[in-house]
C-alpha positions as CSV (number, residue, x, y, z in Angstrom):
1,M,-22.1,1.0,-6.3
2,R,-18.8,2.4,-4.6
3,N,-21.0,2.4,-1.4
4,K,-21.5,-1.0,-1.6
5,I,-17.7,-1.9,-2.4
6,I,-16.8,0.7,0.8
7,C,-19.2,-1.4,3.1
8,F,-17.9,-4.5,1.8
9,Y,-14.5,-3.9,2.6
10,R,-15.1,-2.5,6.0
11,K,-17.0,-5.6,7.0
12,N,-14.0,-7.7,5.6
13,K,-10.9,-5.6,6.0
14,K,-9.2,-8.7,7.3
15,A,-10.5,-11.0,4.8
16,V,-9.9,-8.7,1.6
17,L,-6.2,-7.7,3.1
18,L,-5.2,-11.6,3.4
19,L,-6.5,-12.2,0.1
20,V,-4.7,-9.4,-1.4
21,R,-1.5,-10.7,0.2
22,V,-1.8,-14.1,-1.0
23,V,-2.2,-12.7,-4.3
24,I,0.4,-10.8,-4.4
25,S,2.8,-13.7,-3.0
26,V,1.4,-16.1,-5.6
27,S,2.2,-13.4,-7.9
28,L,5.7,-13.0,-7.5
29,I,6.6,-16.6,-7.2
30,V,5.2,-17.1,-10.6
31,F,6.8,-14.3,-11.8
32,L,10.1,-15.5,-10.2
33,I,9.3,-18.9,-12.4
34,K,8.7,-17.2,-15.8
35,T,11.9,-15.1,-15.7
36,Q,14.4,-17.4,-14.0
37,L,13.1,-21.1,-14.9
38,K,14.6,-21.3,-18.1
39,D,15.8,-25.0,-18.5
40,F,13.7,-27.3,-15.9
41,Q,16.2,-30.3,-16.7
42,S,19.0,-28.1,-15.5
43,I,16.8,-27.4,-12.3
44,I,16.8,-31.4,-12.0
45,G,20.5,-31.6,-12.7
46,I,21.7,-29.6,-10.2
47,L,19.3,-31.0,-7.3
48,K,20.5,-34.5,-8.3
49,S,24.0,-33.1,-8.1
50,S,23.4,-31.2,-4.7
51,D,25.0,-32.0,-1.6
52,K,22.7,-33.6,0.7
53,V,24.7,-33.3,3.7
54,L,25.3,-29.5,3.3
55,L,21.3,-29.4,2.8
56,L,20.8,-30.9,6.0
57,L,23.1,-29.1,7.8
58,S,21.5,-25.9,6.3
59,L,18.0,-27.2,7.7
60,S,19.5,-27.9,11.0
61,T,20.1,-24.3,11.3
62,H,16.7,-23.4,12.0
63,V,16.7,-25.7,15.1
64,F,19.3,-23.9,16.4
65,G,17.8,-20.6,15.4
66,I,14.3,-21.5,17.1
67,W,16.4,-22.9,20.7
68,I,18.2,-19.3,20.6
69,T,15.3,-17.2,19.9
70,A,13.3,-18.8,23.2
71,V,16.7,-18.0,24.9
72,R,16.8,-14.4,23.9
73,W,12.9,-13.8,24.3
74,K,13.2,-15.9,27.9
75,A,16.0,-13.2,28.9
76,L,14.2,-10.3,28.2
77,L,10.7,-11.7,29.5
78,S,12.4,-12.1,33.0
79,T,12.7,-8.3,33.2
80,Q,8.9,-8.3,33.7
81,K,9.1,-10.9,36.6
82,V,7.6,-13.8,34.0
83,R,8.8,-16.9,34.7
84,L,8.5,-19.4,31.5
85,G,10.4,-22.0,30.7
86,T,12.5,-22.2,27.7
87,G,11.1,-25.6,26.8
88,T,7.4,-23.6,26.7
89,L,9.1,-20.5,25.0
90,T,10.8,-23.0,22.4
91,V,7.3,-24.6,21.2
92,T,5.5,-21.2,21.0
93,V,8.7,-19.9,18.9
94,L,7.9,-23.3,16.4
95,I,4.3,-22.5,16.3
96,G,5.1,-18.9,15.6
97,Y,6.7,-20.0,12.6
98,F,3.4,-22.1,11.4
99,F,1.7,-18.4,11.8
100,N,3.8,-16.9,10.1
101,N,2.7,-18.7,6.9
102,F,-0.8,-17.2,7.2
103,L,0.7,-13.4,8.6
104,P,1.6,-10.4,6.9
105,T,5.3,-9.8,6.7
106,S,8.1,-12.2,7.8
107,I,7.5,-11.1,11.5
108,G,3.9,-12.4,11.0
109,G,4.6,-15.2,13.8
110,D,5.5,-12.5,16.4
111,V,1.7,-11.5,16.7
112,F,1.0,-15.1,18.1
113,R,4.0,-15.2,20.3
114,T,2.7,-11.9,22.0
115,Y,-0.6,-13.4,22.6
116,D,0.5,-16.7,23.5
117,A,2.7,-15.3,26.2
118,S,0.6,-12.7,27.5
119,K,-1.9,-15.4,28.2
120,K,0.4,-17.9,29.7
121,A,2.1,-15.4,31.9
122,N,-1.2,-13.4,32.3
123,I,0.8,-10.1,31.9
124,P,-0.6,-7.4,29.9
125,L,-0.7,-7.7,25.9
126,S,1.2,-4.1,26.3
127,T,4.2,-5.8,28.1
128,S,4.2,-8.5,26.2
129,A,4.4,-6.9,22.6
130,S,7.1,-4.5,24.6
131,V,9.4,-7.4,24.9
132,I,8.9,-8.3,21.4
133,I,9.6,-4.9,19.7
134,V,13.0,-5.0,22.0
135,E,13.9,-8.5,20.7
136,R,13.2,-7.3,17.3
137,F,15.0,-4.1,17.5
138,S,17.9,-6.0,18.7
139,G,17.7,-8.2,15.6
140,V,18.0,-5.2,13.5
141,V,20.8,-4.1,15.2
142,S,22.6,-7.3,14.9
143,A,21.6,-7.4,11.1
144,V,22.9,-3.6,10.2
145,T,26.3,-4.5,12.6
146,Y,26.8,-7.4,9.9
147,A,26.3,-5.4,6.9
148,V,29.2,-2.9,8.4
149,A,31.6,-6.1,9.1
150,A,31.2,-7.3,5.7
151,L,32.0,-3.6,4.2
152,F,35.0,-4.2,6.5
153,L,35.6,-7.7,4.9
154,G,35.8,-6.4,1.6
155,F,32.2,-6.8,0.2
156,T,31.9,-3.3,-1.0
157,A,29.6,-3.6,-4.3
158,I,27.1,-6.0,-6.2
159,G,28.0,-6.0,-9.5
160,N,29.3,-2.5,-10.7
161,Q,27.0,-0.8,-7.8
162,S,28.4,0.1,-4.8
163,V,26.8,-0.8,-1.7
164,I,28.7,1.5,1.3
165,I,26.6,4.4,1.1
166,P,23.1,2.3,1.3
167,I,24.6,0.6,4.4
168,V,26.1,3.6,6.0
169,I,22.6,5.5,5.9
170,F,21.0,2.0,7.2
171,F,23.5,2.2,10.1
172,V,23.3,5.8,10.8
173,M,19.3,5.5,10.6
174,T,19.5,2.7,13.2
175,V,21.9,4.4,15.6
176,I,19.6,7.4,16.0
177,L,16.3,5.3,16.1
178,A,17.6,3.7,18.7
179,F,18.9,6.8,20.6
180,L,15.5,8.3,20.5
181,I,13.6,5.1,21.9
182,I,15.8,5.3,24.6
183,N,16.1,9.2,25.3
184,P,12.7,10.4,23.8
185,S,13.3,13.9,25.6
186,V,16.6,15.1,23.9
187,F,14.8,16.6,21.0
188,R,11.6,17.1,23.4
189,L,10.2,14.7,21.2
190,D,7.7,14.1,24.1
191,K,6.6,17.6,24.3
192,I,6.0,18.1,20.9
193,S,3.8,15.1,20.4
194,N,1.4,16.8,23.5
195,K,0.7,19.5,20.6
196,F,-0.8,17.3,18.3
197,K,-4.2,15.4,19.6
198,F,-4.0,12.0,17.4
199,M,-0.3,12.2,18.9
200,R,-1.3,12.9,22.3
201,K,-3.8,9.6,21.9
202,L,-1.5,7.7,20.2
203,R,0.6,8.1,23.2
204,R,-1.9,7.3,25.7
205,K,-2.8,4.2,23.8
206,L,0.7,3.4,23.9
207,S,2.1,4.3,27.5
208,N,2.3,0.9,28.7
209,V,4.3,-0.3,26.0
210,Y,6.5,3.1,26.4
211,K,6.7,2.6,30.2
212,T,7.7,-1.2,29.4
213,L,10.6,0.1,27.2
214,M,11.8,2.3,29.3
215,S,12.1,-0.2,31.9
216,F,14.7,-2.0,30.0
217,K,17.3,1.1,30.9
218,K,17.6,-0.8,34.3
219,Y,18.7,-3.9,32.4
220,K,21.8,-3.2,30.7
221,L,23.1,-6.9,31.6
222,V,20.3,-8.3,29.7
223,L,20.4,-6.0,26.9
224,I,23.8,-6.9,26.2
225,K,22.8,-10.5,26.5
226,T,20.1,-10.2,24.2
227,L,22.3,-8.5,21.6
228,V,24.7,-11.4,22.0
229,F,21.8,-14.0,21.3
230,S,20.7,-12.0,18.0
231,F,24.0,-12.0,16.6
232,L,24.2,-15.6,17.2
233,L,20.4,-15.8,15.9
234,Q,21.6,-13.7,12.7
235,F,24.9,-16.0,12.0
236,A,22.6,-19.0,12.1
237,V,20.4,-17.7,9.0
238,I,23.5,-16.3,7.4
239,L,24.7,-20.5,7.9
240,N,21.2,-21.4,6.4
241,Y,21.7,-19.4,3.4
242,Y,25.5,-20.0,2.5
243,L,25.2,-23.9,3.4
244,A,21.9,-24.0,1.0
245,A,23.7,-22.2,-1.3
246,R,27.2,-24.4,-1.1
247,A,25.1,-27.5,-1.7
248,L,23.8,-26.6,-4.9
249,G,27.6,-25.8,-5.9
250,I,27.0,-21.3,-5.4
251,D,30.5,-20.4,-5.9
252,L,29.7,-16.8,-3.2
253,T,31.8,-16.5,0.1
254,L,30.5,-16.3,3.8
255,T,31.3,-12.4,3.3
256,A,28.9,-12.1,0.8
257,F,26.4,-13.7,3.2
258,I,27.3,-11.8,5.7
259,F,26.1,-8.8,3.4
260,I,22.9,-10.6,1.6
261,V,21.2,-12.0,4.4
262,P,20.5,-8.8,6.4
263,V,19.7,-7.0,3.1
264,V,17.2,-9.8,2.5
265,S,15.6,-10.0,6.1
266,T,14.9,-6.4,5.9
267,I,13.2,-6.3,2.6
268,T,11.3,-9.1,3.7
269,M,9.7,-7.4,6.4
270,I,7.5,-5.0,3.9
271,P,3.7,-5.7,4.9
272,I,2.3,-6.7,1.7
273,S,2.9,-10.9,1.1
274,I,2.1,-13.4,3.3
275,G,5.2,-14.3,5.5
276,G,7.6,-12.4,3.4
277,I,6.8,-15.2,0.6
278,G,7.7,-14.0,-3.1
279,I,9.5,-10.8,-1.7
280,R,12.1,-12.9,-0.1
281,E,12.6,-15.0,-3.0
282,N,13.0,-12.3,-5.6
283,S,15.2,-10.2,-3.5
284,L,17.3,-13.0,-3.1
285,V,17.5,-14.2,-6.8
286,F,17.9,-10.8,-7.8
287,I,21.3,-9.9,-5.5
288,M,22.8,-13.4,-6.1
289,V,22.0,-13.0,-10.4
290,A,23.6,-9.3,-9.9
291,M,26.4,-10.8,-8.2
292,G,27.0,-13.2,-11.2
293,I,25.4,-16.5,-10.5
294,A,23.5,-18.6,-13.0
295,N,19.5,-17.7,-12.8
296,E,18.7,-21.9,-12.3
297,K,21.1,-22.1,-9.3
298,A,19.8,-18.5,-7.8
299,F,16.4,-19.7,-8.5
300,L,16.5,-23.2,-7.0
301,C,18.3,-21.6,-3.9
302,S,15.7,-19.1,-2.6
303,L,13.1,-22.3,-3.4
304,L,14.9,-24.4,-1.0
305,I,15.2,-22.0,1.8
306,L,11.5,-21.0,1.2
307,S,10.7,-25.2,1.3
308,M,12.7,-25.0,4.6
309,L,10.4,-22.2,6.1
310,I,7.3,-24.0,5.1
311,L,8.6,-27.4,6.3
312,I,9.6,-25.8,9.7
313,G,5.9,-24.0,9.7
314,L,4.4,-27.3,9.3
315,G,5.9,-28.9,12.2
316,G,4.7,-25.6,14.4
317,G,1.1,-26.4,13.2
318,I,1.4,-30.0,14.2
319,A,3.0,-28.6,17.2
320,Y,-0.1,-26.2,18.0
321,I,-2.5,-29.0,17.3
322,V,-1.1,-31.7,19.9
323,R,0.2,-28.9,22.5
324,P,-3.2,-28.5,24.0
325,Y,-3.3,-32.4,24.7
326,F,0.0,-32.5,26.3
327,E,-0.9,-29.4,28.1
328,R,-4.0,-31.1,29.4
329,R,-1.9,-34.0,30.6
330,F,0.2,-32.3,32.3
331,K,-2.1,-30.7,34.5
332,K,-3.3,-33.7,35.3
333,T,-0.6,-35.5,36.3
334,A,0.5,-32.4,38.4
335,P,0.9,-32.7,42.1
336,D,-1.9,-30.8,43.9
337,N,-0.6,-28.2,46.1
338,H,-3.9,-27.6,47.8
């Protein structure tokens, strides 16, 4: 029986893991509803009295976020001699939101973006993946920087719990990791890896990724631009949460969300759910309730933010369906250079 189960798992590993993640996401949402939804009429009342203009503004931050992500991505791809237009990349980013709803963690859509850029630009998959890695790491740096900035702006505790030490540790770890990525030979990590067989194999497989990452050392101006774009993108996400909260009458300052959003975004990257669904909502509600926000309002805020992501994802799904049609039409109408 045990052998049959192992054999079944090996043959259907992807499907089994997908099912497990779906179950985890659904379970977390159900848990949130049971623990936080104590008065359904109160929820309806909060929704009716919500500021619809602020909700619309909150949703619009996603539009800016998709565009700035495409601009950031284009800047990094240009270092690899890739010439894809901002419009093309914007559509791919939008479709990535759709795939976020089916792939593990909140960065599942990056798998699609990696593959799509590799196919369209005719570059190795490893090169495309390396660009996404640099892009994502710049996002981590901006998130940590915002969290540290929140400390200087006076946000130092959630309830009675200090957040200074965790943020400082996170900041130091990020700096060390960035340093090691750029200078792996400083602590002779490259030589140490050669002493272990599995690390040598891994290094050989990732050699193209490593070479692409190292090539970015020559493009300091592009890396600076990428960081600026990441700061703008992170601020758009912060505004998304802040405006949604204000629309519901949640009295938290922008400084509070400058801390909350990077923390929630980092937790959401834990690869145990679909698109971070369930993890993001529970962590957001937990932090907001700890800061004195009513359970119903915190719960509703998390669901509104999830609804916006699903709505954008549906837009990405439509784009995924109609894109081939427009691409075929473009090829037919494009002038023949031969």
